[in-house]
N, C-alpha and C positions, 0 to 999 in steps of 0.2 A: 504730454503723450509718453506712454511707457514704451520701451523698446527691449532689445534682446539682453541688455545689461540687467534689467529688472527680471526678465525671464530666468536668466541664469541664477539670480539670487532666490527667486520664488521657488523654482523647481529644483534647486541645487541638492536637496536632500532626498529626492525621489528617483529611484533607479529605473532602468529601462524595463526591468521585469514587471514593475508596477504600472508604469506609463510608457507604452511602446514608442519607438522612434516616430517623430512627426515632422511636419514641414518647418517648424520653428527650430527644431534640432538641426535641421539641414542648414539654416542660416548661421547657427552658432558654429558648426564645424567649418563652414566656408569662411567665416570671419577669422576663426582660429588659424586656418591654413595660411593666412597672410603674415603670421608672426615670423620675424626674422630669426630663425633658429638654426641657421647653417653652422654656427660656431659650436653648437652643443648636440647636433644630431647628424648622423650619417645614414647612408642607405641601408646598412646592415644593422643599425640599432633598433631596439624594441623598448621604448620608454613610454611611461604614462604622461599624459598632458601635465599633470602636477609636477612630475620630475623634470620635464623640459623647462617649465617656467622657473622652478627653483634653481636649476643649473644656470640659467641666464642670470638670475639675481646673484647667485654665489660668485659668478665671474665678473660681476659689475657691469653686465651688458644691459642696454635699454630694452624694455618691452615694446619695441617699435614695430610698426606695420610696414611691410615692404610694398607701399603704394603711396601715391601722391596725397591721399587724404588721411595720413597719419594724424592722430589727435589725442588729446587727454582722455576722451571718451573711450578710445580704443585701449589705452593702457588700463583704464578702470575695468574694461571688459575682461582683459587677460587676467588681472588680479582676482577677479571674481571666479573665473574658471578654475584657478588654482585651489580655491576653497570649496569648490562644488563637488559633492559626492557623485552627482549624475555625470559630470564631464571630467572631473579631475583624474579619475582612475582609468579612463579610456586609454588603450594602448595605441601608440603611433608607430607604424613600421613603414618600410619601403620608401623612405623620404628621398625625393629627388628635387634638386634645385639647379637647373642648368641655365647658364647665360653665355651665349656665344655670338659675338658680333660678326664673325666671318660667315657663320651659317644663318645669320639673321634669326636667331632662335632665343626665346625666353620661355622656359617651361618649368613648372613646379607642381608636384603632387604628393599626397600622403595617403596612406591606408590606415583607417581608424577601426580598431576591433574591440569587441566586447562579447560576452557569452551569447547575447541574443541577436547580434547583428554585426555586419561588416560594411564599412562605407569607404568608397574611393572618392577622394576630394581633390579636384583640380583647382589650383590657385588661378586667380585672374591676373590681369596685367599689373606688373609692378611699376615702379617709378622710372624705369629705364626707357630711353628713346627707342632702343631696339624692340622692347616689348610693345610700345605703342605702334611702331611701324608694322610689326607683325599683325596687329589688329586690323590695320588698313589693308593688309595684303589679301584678306579674304575676298576682296572685290575683283581679284584677277588670278588667284591661285590658291592651292591648298597649302597653308603654312606648315612648316616642319613640326610645329608644336602639335598639330592634329595627328600626325603620324606617330609621334612619341606617345600621345595620349591613347591611341588605339592599342599600341604594343603594351603600355602600362596596364590598361584595363584587362586585356586578355591574360596577362601574367597574374594579376590579382585574382581573377576568377579561378585560374588554375591552382593557385595556392590556398584560396579561402572559400571557394564555392560561391553561394549566393551573395550578391552585394547590392547596396544602394550606390548610385553614382550621382555626383553633384558638383556644382561649381558656380562661382559668381563671376559676372562679366565675361571675359574671354574663357574663364574656367567653365562657365555654363555652355559655351559653344563647344569646348573640348569634350564635355560630358556627353552631349548629344551625338557628336561625331563619333567618338570612341565606341559608343553602344551601337550606333547605326551600322558601322562597317563590320561588326562581328558577324560570323556566320550564324545562321538561324539557330543551330543547336546550342552554341555557346551563349547566345543572347538570352536564352531562357533563364539563365542564372542572374540576369539583371532584374532585381525586384522592382525598382522604381528609379526614375531620373528626375533630378531637380535642377532647373536652369534658372538662376537668380539674376535677372536683368542682363542676360547674355545675348549677343548678336546672333543672327541666324546665318544663312548660307546663300551666297550668290548663285542663282539658278544656272548661270553659264559655267560655273565652276563645279557645283555639286547638285545633282538632280534631287528635286523635292521627293521623288519616288523613294529614294534611299532614306530620307528623313521620316517619311510616312511609316517606315517600319517600326519606329519607336514612339510614334505620336500617342498611342494609347497608354503608354506607361510613363509619359512625361508631364510634369507639372512646371509651368513657367510662372515665376513670381516677379512682378515689376512694380516700381513706385508710380505715382501719378505722372511725374515728369520723367518719363522713360524715353531716352533718346538712343543710348547705346543698345538697349534691349529691343529697340524698334527697327534696327538696321537689318534688312533682309529677313524680317520676322516671318516664319512660315505660318503663323497663326494657329498655335496649339489650342485645342478646345478647352483644356484645363489651364486657363491663364487667370492668375489672381492679381488684382491691382490693389496695392496697399497704400495707406497714407504714410507720409513722412513729415518729420518736424523740421526739415531743411528746405531750401529753395533751389529751384532750377536744377542744374547738373549735380549739385551737392546731394541730391536725393539718391544718387547712385550708391552712396555709402550705406552699407548694411546696418550699421548701428543707428541709423536714423529711421528705420522702418517701424511702423507702429505695431504694438502688441496689445491685444485685449484679452487678458487672462491666459488661457491656453490656445487662443486663436490669433490669427493675424488681424490687424485692424483694417477692414476693407474700405476702399474708397469708391466713390460713385462712378468714376471714369478717369480717362486720361486728361491731363492738362492740355488745352487747345494749342498752346505754343509748342509743346513737345510733339504733338501730332503734325503741326506745320513743318517742324524741323526734320523729323524722320521721313515724312513723305517727300519733302524736298530733296533730302539727301539721297533717298532711294531712287527718285526720278533722275537726279543728277548722274548717279552711277550708270543708270540705264542709257542716258543720253551720250555717254562717253564710250567710244569703241574700246574693246578689250586691250588692244595694243597701245592705247593712249593712257590707260590707267596706271600701268607700272611706271612709266617715266614721271608721272605726276607724283606718285607716292615716293619714288626714289628721290626726286628733287626736293620734296618737302622735308623728309626726315634726314636725308644726307646733309642738307644744308644746316640742320640742327646739330648733327654730329660734328660737322666741320668747325663748329665753334669751340670744340674741345670738351663739351659737356657730355656726360654719360647719362644723367638723369634729368627728368623734367624740372625737378627742384633747382638743380644747378642752372638750368636754362633760364628759369624765371628770375634768378638772382642777377643775371647779366643785363637785364633790362632792355632798353630800346635798341642797343647795338645788335642784339640777336634778331629782333624784328626786321631791322634794316637788311641784315644779311639774308634772312629767309625770303624777304620780299624781293631782293635782288635776284636770287636764284630761281624763285618760282615765277615771278611776274616779268622780270626784265630780260633775263638771259635767254630763255628758250620760248620761242613763239608758240609751239604746240602745247607746252605746259601752261603757258599764259591763257591760251584759249580754253583749255580744260578747266583751269581755275575760274575763269570768267563765267562759266556755265553754272557754278554753284549758287551764287546769289540770285541768279535768274530763276533757278528751280526752287530755291527756298522761299522767295518772295512772290514770284509771278507765275508759278506752275509751268515754267519753261516757255512763256509767251514770247520772250525776246528771241529765243532760238528759232521759234516758228516764223517770226517776222524775218529773221536773217536768212532763212531758207528760201525766201522769195527769189526766183531766178534773176529777175532784173536787178533787184537790190544787191544780190550776192555778187553779180558781175560788176556793179558800180563800186561796191566796197573794195573789191580787189584792184580796181583801176587807180593807179597813182595819178593818172592824168585827170580823171574825174575829181578825185579828192583835192588835187591841186587847184583846179578851176573853182571848185566850191569854196575852198578855204580863202582864195583870193577875193571872191565876190563877198563873202562874209566880212573880210577885212575892210573892204571899201564901204560896206554898209555901216560897220562900227565907227568909221571916221566921220561919215556924213550924217548919221542919225542924230536928231535933236536931243538935247539933254533930257527934256521932260518926257520924251517918247521912250527913253531907256527904262524909266520906272514903270511906265504903262506896260511895256513889253514884258518886263520881269514879273509884274503882278499878274498879267494875262497868262504867262507861262505857268506860274505857280497855281493859278486858278484852274487851268486846264488839267494839270497833274492831279489836283484834288478831285475834280469832277470825274476824271477817268478812274481813279482809285475807288471812289464811291460807287460808280456804276459797276465796276468789277466786283466790289463787295456784295452788291445787291444780286448780281448774277450768281455768285457763289452761294449766297443765302437761299436763293430760289432752288438751286441744284440740290441742297441738302434739306429742303423743306423747312426753311426758316429756323434751323437749329442754331440759335445764337451762341450757345456754348461752343459748338464745333467751329464757328467762324469768329471767335472772340479776338483772334490776332488781327484779322483784316478789319474788323469793326473798330478796334483800338487805333489801327493805323489810319483809317478813314477819319475818325474823330480828331486825331492829332493833326492831320493835314488841314482840316477845316480850321481848327484853332490857330495853327501856324499861319495860314493864309490871312485870317482875320487880324491877327496880331501884326502881321507885316504891313497890312493896309492902314491900321489905326495908329500904330506906334511910330513916332517920328524917328527916323534914322535906322529903324530895324531892317528895312529892305537893303540899305547900303551895307550894313554889317554882314547880312546873310549872303548878298551877292559877292562881296569881297572874298568871303571864305570859299564860296563855291568856285569863283573864277580863279582864285589862288590855287586851289587844289587841281583845277582843270589844267592850268598852266604847268604845274609841276608834273602832271600826267603827260603833257606834251613834251616836256623836258625828257622824261624817261623814254618816251617813244622815239625821240630823235637820237638818243644815245643808243637804243636798240638798232635803229636803222643804220647808224654810223658803223656799228660792228659788222654789218653786211657789206660795207664798202671799204674793207681794209686794204684791198688792192688798188683802190682809187683814192689816192691821198687827198686830192682837191675836194672831191665830194665829201669824204669823211671829215675833213677839216671844216667845211661849211656846215655840216650837220652838227658837229660838236659846238660850233659857234652859236648855231640856232638853239641848241639845247641849253647853252649858258644863258642866252637871252631869255628863253622861256623860264628858266629857273629863277633868275634875278627878278624878272617881272612878277612871277608868282609870289615871291616873298614880299616884294614891294607893295603889291595890291592888297595883301593881307593886313599890312600895317599902315597903309596910306590913309590920311584923313579925308573926310567927305568932299571938301572943296576941290580936291584933285580929280573929281569924276571925269571932267572933260579930257584931262591928260590921260587918265585911266583908259578911256575908250580909244584915244589916239594911239596909245601904246599897243592896245589889243589889235587895232586895225593894221598898224605897221608890221607887227609881228606876223599876223595872219597873212597879209599880202606877201611878205618876204618868204614865209614858209610855203605858201601856195605856189609862188613863182619858182621856188627851188624844186618843188615836187614836179611841176610841169617841165622844167628844164631837164632834170635828171631823167624823167621818163622819155622825153624826146631824144635825148642823147643815147639812151639805152636802145631805143627803137632803131635809130640810125645805125648804130653799131651792129645790131642784129641783121639789118638789111645788107650791110657791107659784107658780113660773113657769109650770108646766103648767096 
């Protein structure tokens, strides 16, 4: 598949006076805006693209992209730009590149000029944690980058007159926002807006009525696997879906988008998995109250910054220790943040069905009651000790079969809802098929059930361990209770590790351990709850 690298080579000798500015030129300028040119370009400079690239080479600086997807293909793209008559002589002015951790701001833009046109190009998210955090902030506030973009565009129109406005990823969001908030008279100078796989706007933060002011002059271009561009997508009429030669989220990279001569290589539609993800993400945001979104985003990205990393690349190099720290901050330490995070997989996989079940008044009250949870845990512990060994496997197989049947029924319901559009429900069809195969394999393959059960129970016990640690933090003033909970957390953790590595002949001991732990945990819950109630009565 050909892409913009080939386009730059093919059209390199044809000027804009012969072939006017088009949607592929927009991709080229957006990709160029990612070039790390801070060392050779200032806000007051006026240099050609060719001069900028040569200055970088003369200083021995790399032709690198300020984003996580920097690659050899990008370097090749920049070198072709230098040799291109169409792009090499374009002038770059008003360069801004701002990174401020205190303000939670990452903003970059350039103005590209030529006799026949002027383009304002907003760079998307770079490789910094602050930049990525700012992307997520659109779900509860208007990020500072949007305000900077509005000021930058108004200034560009004042200096240059009619302009094209464009951007990739967050840059596309900034392009739309900046044009939308202009007053009507100034907005007439915006010839066209290009949003390349950029996210939209949360309705609770920015009214769609404002975005509708620019919908007639906006073209949105997205790959088949568009997730970032699907977030809060207002649904522009002029939306172009293009093919990509990469997979999944890597399709967000502009250099991967297909070109067919002078046109974009059009795709038949969105990848079903990307539809599932973006619909689930949007539903998740709507299911979380506005005042809960900010603490979740803060906990997620602040935990990344606490590792001492500045960029996503640095974060990935630190490996599992980063994941443990982030998991601890987001899942373990704060109950509200944990509840917010728990809603995400529910919305991604089950359309929020789990949350609907949790809203049942009776179940809601039962889940909140430590006394109920204690009694239930104790009963399950007794059952685990008394249940015959053969019945354990029967119960496990029955449970897996029930999950498989439920998912297949759910898949059929979804297929009927979309008039049996198999492509639209490809994700759930694949999941249903995998569950059937998984269940059959478990029944037919000797020892498979034990391995699967060991892994699941081990993870469950480790989850109980984390839960008891969280509960212990709530009883810091009650040293005895806190000590008991810490002891229980240790037992759950040791048992979880043991069960994962234990051989099959230990199954009977396996269930006895489960039973004893569950009974102990249940009785502790009942005891703590009864003591708390007695204390409340005495105070009353």
